[in-house]
C-alpha atoms as an extended CHARMM CRD file, in Angstrom:
* protein
*
       276  EXT
         1         1  UNK       CA            -27.7590000000       29.6690000000      -73.9040000000  PROA      1               0.0000000000
         2         2  UNK       CA            -29.2910000000       32.9200000000      -75.0580000000  PROA      2               0.0000000000
         3         3  UNK       CA            -27.8040000000       36.3100000000      -74.3590000000  PROA      3               0.0000000000
         4         4  UNK       CA            -29.8100000000       38.7580000000      -72.3220000000  PROA      4               0.0000000000
         5         5  UNK       CA            -29.4400000000       41.5850000000      -74.6990000000  PROA      5               0.0000000000
         6         6  UNK       CA            -30.4370000000       39.7640000000      -77.8880000000  PROA      6               0.0000000000
         7         7  UNK       CA            -33.3660000000       41.4950000000      -79.9730000000  PROA      7               0.0000000000
         8         8  UNK       CA            -35.7030000000       39.7700000000      -82.3840000000  PROA      8               0.0000000000
         9         9  UNK       CA            -35.2100000000       40.9590000000      -86.0090000000  PROA      9               0.0000000000
        10        10  UNK       CA            -37.6790000000       43.2850000000      -87.2130000000  PROA      10              0.0000000000
        11        11  UNK       CA            -39.2110000000       42.1940000000      -90.5330000000  PROA      11              0.0000000000
        12        12  UNK       CA            -40.8090000000       44.9630000000      -92.8010000000  PROA      12              0.0000000000
        13        13  UNK       CA            -43.2160000000       43.8480000000      -95.5630000000  PROA      13              0.0000000000
        14        14  UNK       CA            -43.7570000000       46.3810000000      -98.2670000000  PROA      14              0.0000000000
        15        15  UNK       CA            -47.0230000000       45.7740000000     -100.4130000000  PROA      15              0.0000000000
        16        16  UNK       CA            -47.0610000000       47.2750000000     -103.7980000000  PROA      16              0.0000000000
        17        17  UNK       CA            -50.4170000000       49.0590000000     -104.4940000000  PROA      17              0.0000000000
        18        18  UNK       CA            -51.3350000000       49.6200000000     -108.1530000000  PROA      18              0.0000000000
        19        19  UNK       CA            -53.7310000000       52.5750000000     -108.8240000000  PROA      19              0.0000000000
        20        20  UNK       CA            -56.8680000000       52.4490000000     -111.0100000000  PROA      20              0.0000000000
        21        21  UNK       CA            -58.7000000000       50.0030000000     -109.1190000000  PROA      21              0.0000000000
        22        22  UNK       CA            -59.8940000000       46.6880000000     -110.2280000000  PROA      22              0.0000000000
        23        23  UNK       CA            -57.8040000000       43.7380000000     -111.5990000000  PROA      23              0.0000000000
        24        24  UNK       CA            -57.4350000000       45.2340000000     -115.0760000000  PROA      24              0.0000000000
        25        25  UNK       CA            -56.8280000000       48.7500000000     -114.3140000000  PROA      25              0.0000000000
        26        26  UNK       CA            -58.4030000000       51.4650000000     -116.2450000000  PROA      26              0.0000000000
        27        27  UNK       CA            -58.5810000000       49.5540000000     -119.6480000000  PROA      27              0.0000000000
        28        28  UNK       CA            -62.0610000000       48.4870000000     -119.2260000000  PROA      28              0.0000000000
        29        29  UNK       CA            -63.1760000000       52.1360000000     -119.5230000000  PROA      29              0.0000000000
        30        30  UNK       CA            -61.6470000000       52.5920000000     -122.8350000000  PROA      30              0.0000000000
        31        31  UNK       CA            -63.0160000000       49.2680000000     -124.0480000000  PROA      31              0.0000000000
        32        32  UNK       CA            -66.6140000000       50.3970000000     -122.8110000000  PROA      32              0.0000000000
        33        33  UNK       CA            -66.4030000000       53.8990000000     -124.5120000000  PROA      33              0.0000000000
        34        34  UNK       CA            -65.4050000000       52.0850000000     -127.8430000000  PROA      34              0.0000000000
        35        35  UNK       CA            -68.3550000000       49.7690000000     -127.4250000000  PROA      35              0.0000000000
        36        36  UNK       CA            -70.7410000000       52.6500000000     -126.7340000000  PROA      36              0.0000000000
        37        37  UNK       CA            -69.3430000000       54.4620000000     -129.8160000000  PROA      37              0.0000000000
        38        38  UNK       CA            -69.7690000000       51.5750000000     -132.1460000000  PROA      38              0.0000000000
        39        39  UNK       CA            -73.2860000000       50.9940000000     -130.8340000000  PROA      39              0.0000000000
        40        40  UNK       CA            -74.2270000000       54.6130000000     -131.5660000000  PROA      40              0.0000000000
        41        41  UNK       CA            -72.7780000000       54.5580000000     -135.0350000000  PROA      41              0.0000000000
        42        42  UNK       CA            -74.7700000000       51.3560000000     -135.6180000000  PROA      42              0.0000000000
        43        43  UNK       CA            -77.9830000000       52.6500000000     -134.5740000000  PROA      43              0.0000000000
        44        44  UNK       CA            -77.2710000000       56.0080000000     -136.4770000000  PROA      44              0.0000000000
        45        45  UNK       CA            -76.7120000000       53.8200000000     -139.7120000000  PROA      45              0.0000000000
        46        46  UNK       CA            -79.9570000000       52.0410000000     -139.1190000000  PROA      46              0.0000000000
        47        47  UNK       CA            -81.8400000000       55.2630000000     -138.6680000000  PROA      47              0.0000000000
        48        48  UNK       CA            -80.3240000000       56.6290000000     -142.0560000000  PROA      48              0.0000000000
        49        49  UNK       CA            -81.1790000000       53.3910000000     -143.7860000000  PROA      49              0.0000000000
        50        50  UNK       CA            -84.6630000000       53.9390000000     -142.7470000000  PROA      50              0.0000000000
        51        51  UNK       CA            -85.3110000000       57.8560000000     -142.9850000000  PROA      51              0.0000000000
        52        52  UNK       CA            -83.6280000000       58.3470000000     -146.4670000000  PROA      52              0.0000000000
        53        53  UNK       CA            -84.4430000000       57.5870000000     -149.9330000000  PROA      53              0.0000000000
        54        54  UNK       CA            -82.3460000000       55.7550000000     -152.3310000000  PROA      54              0.0000000000
        55        55  UNK       CA            -81.1290000000       58.9230000000     -153.9860000000  PROA      55              0.0000000000
        56        56  UNK       CA            -80.0830000000       60.4160000000     -150.5390000000  PROA      56              0.0000000000
        57        57  UNK       CA            -78.3320000000       57.2000000000     -149.8040000000  PROA      57              0.0000000000
        58        58  UNK       CA            -76.3870000000       57.3220000000     -152.9850000000  PROA      58              0.0000000000
        59        59  UNK       CA            -75.4220000000       60.9860000000     -152.1620000000  PROA      59              0.0000000000
        60        60  UNK       CA            -74.1540000000       60.1840000000     -148.7990000000  PROA      60              0.0000000000
        61        61  UNK       CA            -72.2340000000       57.1600000000     -150.1930000000  PROA      61              0.0000000000
        62        62  UNK       CA            -70.7550000000       59.4480000000     -152.7390000000  PROA      62              0.0000000000
        63        63  UNK       CA            -69.7150000000       61.9350000000     -150.0890000000  PROA      63              0.0000000000
        64        64  UNK       CA            -67.6640000000       59.4050000000     -148.2680000000  PROA      64              0.0000000000
        65        65  UNK       CA            -66.2020000000       57.8780000000     -151.5370000000  PROA      65              0.0000000000
        66        66  UNK       CA            -62.4410000000       58.9020000000     -151.6920000000  PROA      66              0.0000000000
        67        67  UNK       CA            -62.5280000000       58.4930000000     -155.5910000000  PROA      67              0.0000000000
        68        68  UNK       CA            -61.9520000000       61.7490000000     -157.5110000000  PROA      68              0.0000000000
        69        69  UNK       CA            -64.9050000000       62.0990000000     -159.8580000000  PROA      69              0.0000000000
        70        70  UNK       CA            -63.0960000000       64.2640000000     -162.2760000000  PROA      70              0.0000000000
        71        71  UNK       CA            -61.0500000000       61.2880000000     -163.4720000000  PROA      71              0.0000000000
        72        72  UNK       CA            -64.1540000000       60.0820000000     -165.2560000000  PROA      72              0.0000000000
        73        73  UNK       CA            -64.3340000000       62.9850000000     -167.7990000000  PROA      73              0.0000000000
        74        74  UNK       CA            -60.5710000000       63.7540000000     -168.1940000000  PROA      74              0.0000000000
        75        75  UNK       CA            -57.5040000000       62.4800000000     -169.8440000000  PROA      75              0.0000000000
        76        76  UNK       CA            -56.7570000000       58.9730000000     -168.2880000000  PROA      76              0.0000000000
        77        77  UNK       CA            -53.8870000000       59.7300000000     -165.9580000000  PROA      77              0.0000000000
        78        78  UNK       CA            -53.8090000000       58.7160000000     -162.2300000000  PROA      78              0.0000000000
        79        79  UNK       CA            -53.6140000000       62.4410000000     -160.9280000000  PROA      79              0.0000000000
        80        80  UNK       CA            -56.3110000000       64.7900000000     -159.7460000000  PROA      80              0.0000000000
        81        81  UNK       CA            -56.8540000000       66.0690000000     -163.5050000000  PROA      81              0.0000000000
        82        82  UNK       CA            -56.4360000000       62.6190000000     -165.1610000000  PROA      82              0.0000000000
        83        83  UNK       CA            -53.1180000000       63.6930000000     -166.8940000000  PROA      83              0.0000000000
        84        84  UNK       CA            -54.6610000000       66.9980000000     -168.2370000000  PROA      84              0.0000000000
        85        85  UNK       CA            -53.4970000000       70.5120000000     -167.6230000000  PROA      85              0.0000000000
        86        86  UNK       CA            -56.2910000000       72.7650000000     -165.8760000000  PROA      86              0.0000000000
        87        87  UNK       CA            -55.9210000000       75.0020000000     -168.8870000000  PROA      87              0.0000000000
        88        88  UNK       CA            -56.9800000000       72.0670000000     -171.2720000000  PROA      88              0.0000000000
        89        89  UNK       CA            -60.0660000000       72.7610000000     -173.3850000000  PROA      89              0.0000000000
        90        90  UNK       CA            -61.7210000000       69.6620000000     -172.0560000000  PROA      90              0.0000000000
        91        91  UNK       CA            -60.8140000000       69.8540000000     -168.3850000000  PROA      91              0.0000000000
        92        92  UNK       CA            -63.6260000000       70.7330000000     -165.9890000000  PROA      92              0.0000000000
        93        93  UNK       CA            -66.1490000000       71.0930000000     -168.9820000000  PROA      93              0.0000000000
        94        94  UNK       CA            -69.1320000000       70.4970000000     -166.7770000000  PROA      94              0.0000000000
        95        95  UNK       CA            -68.3390000000       73.5160000000     -164.7340000000  PROA      95              0.0000000000
        96        96  UNK       CA            -67.4810000000       75.8030000000     -167.4020000000  PROA      96              0.0000000000
        97        97  UNK       CA            -64.0630000000       76.3280000000     -166.2590000000  PROA      97              0.0000000000
        98        98  UNK       CA            -60.4170000000       75.4420000000     -167.4620000000  PROA      98              0.0000000000
        99        99  UNK       CA            -60.9800000000       76.7880000000     -170.9580000000  PROA      99              0.0000000000
       100       100  UNK       CA            -58.5520000000       79.0720000000     -172.6750000000  PROA      100             0.0000000000
       101       101  UNK       CA            -61.4130000000       81.0700000000     -174.0050000000  PROA      101             0.0000000000
       102       102  UNK       CA            -60.9250000000       80.1650000000     -177.7820000000  PROA      102             0.0000000000
       103       103  UNK       CA            -63.3480000000       77.2400000000     -177.5820000000  PROA      103             0.0000000000
       104       104  UNK       CA            -65.4470000000       77.7900000000     -174.4580000000  PROA      104             0.0000000000
       105       105  UNK       CA            -67.1400000000       74.6540000000     -173.0910000000  PROA      105             0.0000000000
       106       106  UNK       CA            -70.6980000000       76.1490000000     -172.9750000000  PROA      106             0.0000000000
       107       107  UNK       CA            -70.5640000000       76.9020000000     -176.7510000000  PROA      107             0.0000000000
       108       108  UNK       CA            -69.9470000000       73.3180000000     -177.6710000000  PROA      108             0.0000000000
       109       109  UNK       CA            -73.1550000000       71.6770000000     -178.2910000000  PROA      109             0.0000000000
       110       110  UNK       CA            -74.0420000000       68.0110000000     -179.3600000000  PROA      110             0.0000000000
       111       111  UNK       CA            -75.6310000000       67.6130000000     -182.8990000000  PROA      111             0.0000000000
       112       112  UNK       CA            -78.9840000000       66.6610000000     -181.4720000000  PROA      112             0.0000000000
       113       113  UNK       CA            -78.9640000000       69.7700000000     -179.1990000000  PROA      113             0.0000000000
       114       114  UNK       CA            -78.0130000000       72.0460000000     -181.9860000000  PROA      114             0.0000000000
       115       115  UNK       CA            -80.5900000000       70.4030000000     -184.1990000000  PROA      115             0.0000000000
       116       116  UNK       CA            -83.3760000000       70.9160000000     -181.6240000000  PROA      116             0.0000000000
       117       117  UNK       CA            -82.3870000000       74.6350000000     -181.2140000000  PROA      117             0.0000000000
       118       118  UNK       CA            -82.6490000000       75.0700000000     -184.9490000000  PROA      118             0.0000000000
       119       119  UNK       CA            -85.9120000000       73.3100000000     -184.9930000000  PROA      119             0.0000000000
       120       120  UNK       CA            -87.2540000000       75.6570000000     -182.0110000000  PROA      120             0.0000000000
       121       121  UNK       CA            -86.1550000000       78.7500000000     -183.9050000000  PROA      121             0.0000000000
       122       122  UNK       CA            -87.9010000000       77.7190000000     -187.1480000000  PROA      122             0.0000000000
       123       123  UNK       CA            -91.0380000000       76.9150000000     -184.9880000000  PROA      123             0.0000000000
       124       124  UNK       CA            -91.0910000000       80.2200000000     -183.3350000000  PROA      124             0.0000000000
       125       125  UNK       CA            -90.5830000000       81.9950000000     -186.6980000000  PROA      125             0.0000000000
       126       126  UNK       CA            -93.4100000000       80.0650000000     -188.4000000000  PROA      126             0.0000000000
       127       127  UNK       CA            -95.7190000000       80.7690000000     -185.4210000000  PROA      127             0.0000000000
       128       128  UNK       CA            -95.0160000000       84.3800000000     -185.9370000000  PROA      128             0.0000000000
       129       129  UNK       CA            -95.9970000000       84.2000000000     -189.5700000000  PROA      129             0.0000000000
       130       130  UNK       CA            -99.0220000000       82.1330000000     -189.1680000000  PROA      130             0.0000000000
       131       131  UNK       CA           -100.3220000000       84.4750000000     -186.3210000000  PROA      131             0.0000000000
       132       132  UNK       CA            -99.7710000000       87.3340000000     -188.5520000000  PROA      132             0.0000000000
       133       133  UNK       CA           -101.8190000000       85.7940000000     -191.3420000000  PROA      133             0.0000000000
       134       134  UNK       CA           -104.5130000000       84.6510000000     -188.9270000000  PROA      134             0.0000000000
       135       135  UNK       CA           -104.8910000000       88.1270000000     -187.5650000000  PROA      135             0.0000000000
       136       136  UNK       CA           -104.4420000000       90.0220000000     -190.8520000000  PROA      136             0.0000000000
       137       137  UNK       CA           -101.7920000000       91.8450000000     -192.3800000000  PROA      137             0.0000000000
       138       138  UNK       CA           -103.1000000000       95.2420000000     -191.1180000000  PROA      138             0.0000000000
       139       139  UNK       CA           -103.6860000000       94.0970000000     -187.5250000000  PROA      139             0.0000000000
       140       140  UNK       CA           -107.1310000000       93.3900000000     -188.2210000000  PROA      140             0.0000000000
       141       141  UNK       CA           -108.4220000000       89.9390000000     -188.8290000000  PROA      141             0.0000000000
       142       142  UNK       CA           -110.8650000000       89.0960000000     -191.9380000000  PROA      142             0.0000000000
       143       143  UNK       CA           -112.2450000000       86.5320000000     -189.5070000000  PROA      143             0.0000000000
       144       144  UNK       CA           -115.0750000000       87.6560000000     -187.4940000000  PROA      144             0.0000000000
       145       145  UNK       CA           -114.2030000000       88.2290000000     -183.7400000000  PROA      145             0.0000000000
       146       146  UNK       CA           -116.6250000000       85.4450000000     -182.6900000000  PROA      146             0.0000000000
       147       147  UNK       CA           -114.7810000000       82.8990000000     -185.0540000000  PROA      147             0.0000000000
       148       148  UNK       CA           -111.2180000000       83.9550000000     -183.4910000000  PROA      148             0.0000000000
       149       149  UNK       CA           -112.5430000000       82.9730000000     -180.0580000000  PROA      149             0.0000000000
       150       150  UNK       CA           -112.2910000000       79.4450000000     -181.2040000000  PROA      150             0.0000000000
       151       151  UNK       CA           -108.5950000000       79.4990000000     -182.2480000000  PROA      151             0.0000000000
       152       152  UNK       CA           -105.3940000000       79.2900000000     -180.3730000000  PROA      152             0.0000000000
       153       153  UNK       CA           -101.9610000000       78.6460000000     -181.7070000000  PROA      153             0.0000000000
       154       154  UNK       CA            -98.8660000000       77.4100000000     -180.0670000000  PROA      154             0.0000000000
       155       155  UNK       CA            -95.6110000000       75.4480000000     -180.4590000000  PROA      155             0.0000000000
       156       156  UNK       CA            -95.3740000000       71.6570000000     -179.8200000000  PROA      156             0.0000000000
       157       157  UNK       CA            -92.7650000000       69.0420000000     -180.2620000000  PROA      157             0.0000000000
       158       158  UNK       CA            -93.9680000000       68.4900000000     -183.6770000000  PROA      158             0.0000000000
       159       159  UNK       CA            -94.0640000000       72.0600000000     -185.1460000000  PROA      159             0.0000000000
       160       160  UNK       CA            -96.6610000000       74.8250000000     -184.8460000000  PROA      160             0.0000000000
       161       161  UNK       CA           -100.2440000000       73.8430000000     -183.8890000000  PROA      161             0.0000000000
       162       162  UNK       CA           -103.3930000000       75.8200000000     -184.8520000000  PROA      162             0.0000000000
       163       163  UNK       CA           -106.0620000000       74.5620000000     -182.5270000000  PROA      163             0.0000000000
       164       164  UNK       CA           -109.8200000000       75.0830000000     -183.0670000000  PROA      164             0.0000000000
       165       165  UNK       CA           -112.2170000000       74.1270000000     -180.2030000000  PROA      165             0.0000000000
       166       166  UNK       CA           -115.8500000000       74.0680000000     -179.2420000000  PROA      166             0.0000000000
       167       167  UNK       CA           -117.3460000000       76.8870000000     -177.1690000000  PROA      167             0.0000000000
       168       168  UNK       CA           -120.2680000000       76.2580000000     -174.8970000000  PROA      168             0.0000000000
       169       169  UNK       CA           -122.5970000000       78.2170000000     -176.9570000000  PROA      169             0.0000000000
       170       170  UNK       CA           -120.9110000000       77.4710000000     -180.4660000000  PROA      170             0.0000000000
       171       171  UNK       CA           -119.8420000000       73.8320000000     -181.1150000000  PROA      171             0.0000000000
       172       172  UNK       CA           -117.8960000000       72.9830000000     -184.2990000000  PROA      172             0.0000000000
       173       173  UNK       CA           -120.1420000000       69.9430000000     -184.9200000000  PROA      173             0.0000000000
       174       174  UNK       CA           -123.8080000000       69.2560000000     -184.1060000000  PROA      174             0.0000000000
       175       175  UNK       CA           -125.0870000000       66.3100000000     -182.3140000000  PROA      175             0.0000000000
       176       176  UNK       CA           -125.0540000000       64.1450000000     -185.3370000000  PROA      176             0.0000000000
       177       177  UNK       CA           -121.4890000000       64.9140000000     -186.2720000000  PROA      177             0.0000000000
       178       178  UNK       CA           -122.2750000000       67.3860000000     -189.0280000000  PROA      178             0.0000000000
       179       179  UNK       CA           -119.9740000000       70.3910000000     -189.3740000000  PROA      179             0.0000000000
       180       180  UNK       CA           -121.2820000000       73.7400000000     -188.3000000000  PROA      180             0.0000000000
       181       181  UNK       CA           -120.7760000000       77.0180000000     -190.4750000000  PROA      181             0.0000000000
       182       182  UNK       CA           -118.2680000000       78.1770000000     -188.0860000000  PROA      182             0.0000000000
       183       183  UNK       CA           -115.9800000000       75.3040000000     -188.8930000000  PROA      183             0.0000000000
       184       184  UNK       CA           -116.3370000000       76.0040000000     -192.7620000000  PROA      184             0.0000000000
       185       185  UNK       CA           -115.1460000000       79.6610000000     -191.9130000000  PROA      185             0.0000000000
       186       186  UNK       CA           -112.1720000000       78.5230000000     -189.8360000000  PROA      186             0.0000000000
       187       187  UNK       CA           -111.0120000000       75.6560000000     -192.1880000000  PROA      187             0.0000000000
       188       188  UNK       CA           -111.0670000000       78.1060000000     -195.1320000000  PROA      188             0.0000000000
       189       189  UNK       CA           -108.9270000000       80.5020000000     -193.3980000000  PROA      189             0.0000000000
       190       190  UNK       CA           -106.4040000000       77.6400000000     -192.2350000000  PROA      190             0.0000000000
       191       191  UNK       CA           -106.2500000000       76.5160000000     -195.7880000000  PROA      191             0.0000000000
       192       192  UNK       CA           -105.4750000000       79.9620000000     -196.8930000000  PROA      192             0.0000000000
       193       193  UNK       CA           -102.5580000000       80.0430000000     -194.3490000000  PROA      193             0.0000000000
       194       194  UNK       CA           -101.3250000000       76.6560000000     -195.3280000000  PROA      194             0.0000000000
       195       195  UNK       CA           -101.3040000000       77.6210000000     -198.9480000000  PROA      195             0.0000000000
       196       196  UNK       CA            -98.4680000000       80.2180000000     -198.0590000000  PROA      196             0.0000000000
       197       197  UNK       CA            -96.4340000000       77.6790000000     -196.3890000000  PROA      197             0.0000000000
       198       198  UNK       CA            -94.5920000000       74.4710000000     -197.5230000000  PROA      198             0.0000000000
       199       199  UNK       CA            -94.7160000000       72.4590000000     -194.1100000000  PROA      199             0.0000000000
       200       200  UNK       CA            -96.5940000000       68.9970000000     -194.2510000000  PROA      200             0.0000000000
       201       201  UNK       CA            -99.8240000000       68.9080000000     -192.2100000000  PROA      201             0.0000000000
       202       202  UNK       CA           -101.1350000000       66.6300000000     -189.4570000000  PROA      202             0.0000000000
       203       203  UNK       CA           -104.7650000000       66.7120000000     -188.4910000000  PROA      203             0.0000000000
       204       204  UNK       CA           -105.6080000000       65.4290000000     -184.8630000000  PROA      204             0.0000000000
       205       205  UNK       CA           -109.0440000000       65.5100000000     -183.2420000000  PROA      205             0.0000000000
       206       206  UNK       CA           -109.9800000000       65.0840000000     -179.6870000000  PROA      206             0.0000000000
       207       207  UNK       CA           -113.3820000000       65.0170000000     -177.9430000000  PROA      207             0.0000000000
       208       208  UNK       CA           -114.4290000000       65.1730000000     -174.3380000000  PROA      208             0.0000000000
       209       209  UNK       CA           -115.3630000000       62.3170000000     -172.0500000000  PROA      209             0.0000000000
       210       210  UNK       CA           -119.1220000000       61.4400000000     -172.3570000000  PROA      210             0.0000000000
       211       211  UNK       CA           -121.2600000000       61.1440000000     -169.3110000000  PROA      211             0.0000000000
       212       212  UNK       CA           -122.1580000000       57.5720000000     -168.3350000000  PROA      212             0.0000000000
       213       213  UNK       CA           -125.4610000000       57.8420000000     -169.7890000000  PROA      213             0.0000000000
       214       214  UNK       CA           -124.0010000000       58.0110000000     -173.2500000000  PROA      214             0.0000000000
       215       215  UNK       CA           -121.2780000000       55.3820000000     -173.0430000000  PROA      215             0.0000000000
       216       216  UNK       CA           -122.6620000000       53.7690000000     -176.0270000000  PROA      216             0.0000000000
       217       217  UNK       CA           -120.9000000000       56.4640000000     -178.2240000000  PROA      217             0.0000000000
       218       218  UNK       CA           -117.5650000000       55.5740000000     -179.8710000000  PROA      218             0.0000000000
       219       219  UNK       CA           -115.1950000000       58.4080000000     -179.2090000000  PROA      219             0.0000000000
       220       220  UNK       CA           -112.6860000000       56.7380000000     -181.6020000000  PROA      220             0.0000000000
       221       221  UNK       CA           -114.9670000000       56.5050000000     -184.5020000000  PROA      221             0.0000000000
       222       222  UNK       CA           -116.3680000000       60.1820000000     -183.7900000000  PROA      222             0.0000000000
       223       223  UNK       CA           -112.8070000000       61.7690000000     -183.7320000000  PROA      223             0.0000000000
       224       224  UNK       CA           -111.5970000000       59.8510000000     -186.8690000000  PROA      224             0.0000000000
       225       225  UNK       CA           -114.7200000000       61.0210000000     -188.6240000000  PROA      225             0.0000000000
       226       226  UNK       CA           -114.0940000000       64.6670000000     -187.4470000000  PROA      226             0.0000000000
       227       227  UNK       CA           -110.5020000000       64.4800000000     -188.6630000000  PROA      227             0.0000000000
       228       228  UNK       CA           -111.4200000000       63.3450000000     -192.0970000000  PROA      228             0.0000000000
       229       229  UNK       CA           -114.0530000000       65.9110000000     -192.4120000000  PROA      229             0.0000000000
       230       230  UNK       CA           -111.5820000000       68.6160000000     -191.6280000000  PROA      230             0.0000000000
       231       231  UNK       CA           -108.9140000000       67.0590000000     -194.1110000000  PROA      231             0.0000000000
       232       232  UNK       CA           -111.7510000000       67.2000000000     -196.8590000000  PROA      232             0.0000000000
       233       233  UNK       CA           -112.3970000000       70.7030000000     -196.1890000000  PROA      233             0.0000000000
       234       234  UNK       CA           -108.8180000000       71.7630000000     -196.3610000000  PROA      234             0.0000000000
       235       235  UNK       CA           -108.3180000000       69.7370000000     -199.6440000000  PROA      235             0.0000000000
       236       236  UNK       CA           -111.5740000000       71.1880000000     -201.1360000000  PROA      236             0.0000000000
       237       237  UNK       CA           -109.8940000000       74.8170000000     -200.2010000000  PROA      237             0.0000000000
       238       238  UNK       CA           -106.8310000000       73.8440000000     -202.1730000000  PROA      238             0.0000000000
       239       239  UNK       CA           -104.3620000000       71.8810000000     -200.1410000000  PROA      239             0.0000000000
       240       240  UNK       CA           -102.7930000000       69.0600000000     -202.1760000000  PROA      240             0.0000000000
       241       241  UNK       CA           -103.2800000000       65.4540000000     -200.8980000000  PROA      241             0.0000000000
       242       242  UNK       CA            -99.3660000000       65.2150000000     -200.6220000000  PROA      242             0.0000000000
       243       243  UNK       CA            -99.2760000000       67.7700000000     -197.9220000000  PROA      243             0.0000000000
       244       244  UNK       CA           -101.0900000000       65.7240000000     -195.3810000000  PROA      244             0.0000000000
       245       245  UNK       CA            -98.5220000000       63.5750000000     -193.4030000000  PROA      245             0.0000000000
       246       246  UNK       CA           -101.2860000000       61.8830000000     -191.1550000000  PROA      246             0.0000000000
       247       247  UNK       CA           -104.8700000000       62.0190000000     -190.0710000000  PROA      247             0.0000000000
       248       248  UNK       CA           -105.8250000000       60.7690000000     -186.6970000000  PROA      248             0.0000000000
       249       249  UNK       CA           -108.6250000000       60.5010000000     -184.0070000000  PROA      249             0.0000000000
       250       250  UNK       CA           -107.3200000000       60.4320000000     -180.3890000000  PROA      250             0.0000000000
       251       251  UNK       CA           -110.7360000000       60.1160000000     -178.7150000000  PROA      251             0.0000000000
       252       252  UNK       CA           -110.6540000000       61.4440000000     -175.0520000000  PROA      252             0.0000000000
       253       253  UNK       CA           -107.1410000000       60.2080000000     -174.5150000000  PROA      253             0.0000000000
       254       254  UNK       CA           -105.5850000000       63.5830000000     -174.2550000000  PROA      254             0.0000000000
       255       255  UNK       CA           -107.8070000000       66.1110000000     -172.2960000000  PROA      255             0.0000000000
       256       256  UNK       CA           -106.8100000000       69.8620000000     -171.8980000000  PROA      256             0.0000000000
       257       257  UNK       CA           -109.6160000000       70.8790000000     -169.4190000000  PROA      257             0.0000000000
       258       258  UNK       CA           -109.4680000000       69.7480000000     -165.8160000000  PROA      258             0.0000000000
       259       259  UNK       CA           -112.9670000000       68.5780000000     -166.1670000000  PROA      259             0.0000000000
       260       260  UNK       CA           -113.0640000000       65.6730000000     -168.6290000000  PROA      260             0.0000000000
       261       261  UNK       CA           -116.7910000000       66.5220000000     -169.5050000000  PROA      261             0.0000000000
       262       262  UNK       CA           -115.8250000000       70.0690000000     -170.3090000000  PROA      262             0.0000000000
       263       263  UNK       CA           -116.6170000000       71.1420000000     -174.2150000000  PROA      263             0.0000000000
       264       264  UNK       CA           -113.1090000000       72.6600000000     -174.2400000000  PROA      264             0.0000000000
       265       265  UNK       CA           -111.7320000000       69.1630000000     -174.8040000000  PROA      265             0.0000000000
       266       266  UNK       CA           -113.6050000000       69.0730000000     -178.1950000000  PROA      266             0.0000000000
       267       267  UNK       CA           -110.9210000000       70.3320000000     -180.6450000000  PROA      267             0.0000000000
       268       268  UNK       CA           -109.1320000000       69.9320000000     -183.8460000000  PROA      268             0.0000000000
       269       269  UNK       CA           -105.4500000000       70.4090000000     -184.0690000000  PROA      269             0.0000000000
       270       270  UNK       CA           -103.8180000000       71.1370000000     -187.5990000000  PROA      270             0.0000000000
       271       271  UNK       CA           -100.1350000000       70.7600000000     -187.0650000000  PROA      271             0.0000000000
       272       272  UNK       CA            -97.5250000000       72.4650000000     -189.2990000000  PROA      272             0.0000000000
       273       273  UNK       CA            -94.8730000000       70.0170000000     -189.1610000000  PROA      273             0.0000000000
       274       274  UNK       CA            -91.1030000000       70.9200000000     -188.7490000000  PROA      274             0.0000000000
       275       275  UNK       CA            -88.7090000000       68.1290000000     -189.7530000000  PROA      275             0.0000000000
       276       276  UNK       CA            -85.8530000000       67.4460000000     -187.3880000000  PROA      276             0.0000000000
């Protein structure tokens, strides 16, 4: 029999609530952020591949390359300076630093560079000499002023070039390929100058491009004929045959004027060769 003052027991159920919402909490937000970052990096990579040149891509790759490039030109160790001291004569040679001053890097030239420098200096000295003789020792040329309008001198990879060329009103050759009197005068002066030098000579002739109506002409034959005529005139003026290194006709393959039909392209080059 139940007692009158008996009370039913009170049962309290406590439910544990986990914050952050959702079954996985907030971890999905981190995963989504990583995914978005990866996609942004991917699309940036694709854009760079499409918008840059090969040289630019190489530069970007080198920027992120952790290899220390100085090891390529230094002593062979695994440190930053490849086993060399920063005071070594050969360290950092490309930037001109790290030298003790006894043998500074910028004064060290390869044999080929030194040879080219000597050749250039010889060419400049020869150009000054030839110009002085061309214009006359007293500052006045023994050539007529009109004849000098046909002449220009310059330095090329081979040596010093004395170039004589056509003027619109005064060609070097007539329509049949016969030398005009102005060429006799100029060749005589060049032979006089060459007699005072010991350099070997090369003769090269160029012509302009002919109009379509005259395409039956042979520019190769024409330029070779003119080169041989110039060599003959120099030989008659006293230049020995052994002085001529080569005679060539280059047709219209090397134009100097913008207009290929310009008479300025008709020219003869007498090159005073300077050996390497």
